[in-house]
C-alpha angles and dihedrals in degrees: 000000000000091000090055093054091046090054092049091048092051090049091052092050090051090051091052090047090054092051092045093051092049091046091050088061090061100261137111118214098211094193108066110164136131093265091062095064122077135186116238098200094155091060103035128351113255093005113148127203132195116230141177106058095175095116095038121120138181117261096181122068094225132051113254107210101181135028091223092057090048091057094055111105095219097043097085123046123200089262091056097052124076125005115244120277114263123204124217096022116164121244117267124197139030113320092210090063099038127105118266085229093064110128 
């Protein structure tokens, strides 16, 4: 039974890593759900990939081309960071997997 929980834990960590990598590129997925993660067993055992970017949108004003550049303190100015807040924006995503606090 311990091996099963270890496998589930590793899968969860891989899912979070996928989301974090995509987010580090300046985008938000907007449709995180189990169906949008796939195993890539033929490439690397237990490797997980994020798919279905149809509802994704940019949350940073500039393109971030490399994760290393993103981590530099002086790379992004305040003007480059988040896009401006928009009021009355329609809901994106799958309601079943959204937060109850979504406004």
